[in-house]
Structures are given as C-alpha cells and as structure tokens.
N, C-alpha and C positions, 0 to 999 in steps of 0.2 A: 504494500500500500504506500502510495506517495503522500508524504506529509509536506505541507507548505507552511513555512514559518510566517506568522502574522505579526507585524510590527504594531504594537499598541499605539505608539505615537502617530503612525501613519493613519490608523483607524480614527484617531482624534482629529488629525489635521485635515482629512478630506471633508468632513462635514463643516469644519470651520471655514475652509476655503470656499465652499459652496455658499455659506452664509455671507461671507465677505463679498463674494461676487454679486450676490443678490442686493446687498445694501449699496455697493458701488454702482450697480445698474440703476437703482432708484435715484441716487444722487445725480448720476449722469443725465437721466431723463428729466429730473427737476431743473437742472442747470440749463438744459436745452429749452425747456418751457420758459425760463426766465429770459433767455436769449430771444425767443420768439415774441415774448411780451414787449420787448423793446422794438419790435418790428424790424429786426435785423439791423437796427442802428448800431453804429460803432459803440463798443462798450468793452468791458473787461471780462474776458473768459474766466480769469481768476476770481473776480468778484462774484460772478454767477456761480462758480463752483463752491466758493466759501459760503454763500448764502444758501445754496441748495443743501450743502453738507450740514449746516446748522439746522435747517428746517427738518430734514429727514432724520437726523440723529436725535433731535429733540423728542421725537415720538417713537424711537426705536429701542427695543430692549437689547439690540445688538450693538449699541453705541460703545460699551466698554471693550468689546472684542475688536471693533473697528479702530478705536484709539490705540489699543495695545499693538495692533498690526502696524499702524502708522509709525509708532515709536520704534518698532523693530526695523521698519524700512529705513528710517533716518539713521539708525545706528550702523547700518551696513552701507549707507549711501555715501 
C-alpha cells in the first residue's frame, strides 16, 4: 500500500490562501467600483485600493488573516 505523507502546514495554508484570494478579489472589485464612480476621471489607483481595503476589511472576519499576510509580505519584500 502506498502511503502519502501529508504536511499539516500545507493543509492549513491552502484554505488560508483561498480565503486571502477571496478577500483580495473583493477589495479589487470594490476598488474598480470606486474607479468607475469617478467616471474614469484621473485619480489615484492607490487611493481607490486603500479605500476599498478599508471598506471591505471593516466588515470582514478575515481582516486579521489579511493583515498578518501583508506583514509577512513586507518582511520578505
């Protein structure tokens, strides 16, 4: 019988990555809505992203996971 070793950390990381992808998609969609609300007028993509991020994370139980992932990205950046 073939046995496959299962890495517990990987089992945890996969769902977390999916949750992070979901929240980033929501932020991206909201940032695009903010852009469209300006009727494509010149503006700041960064300001749209930061506003969308604040709005989405304000109502998300995934906010702590998102912020931890961002801190980790900066540590390796």
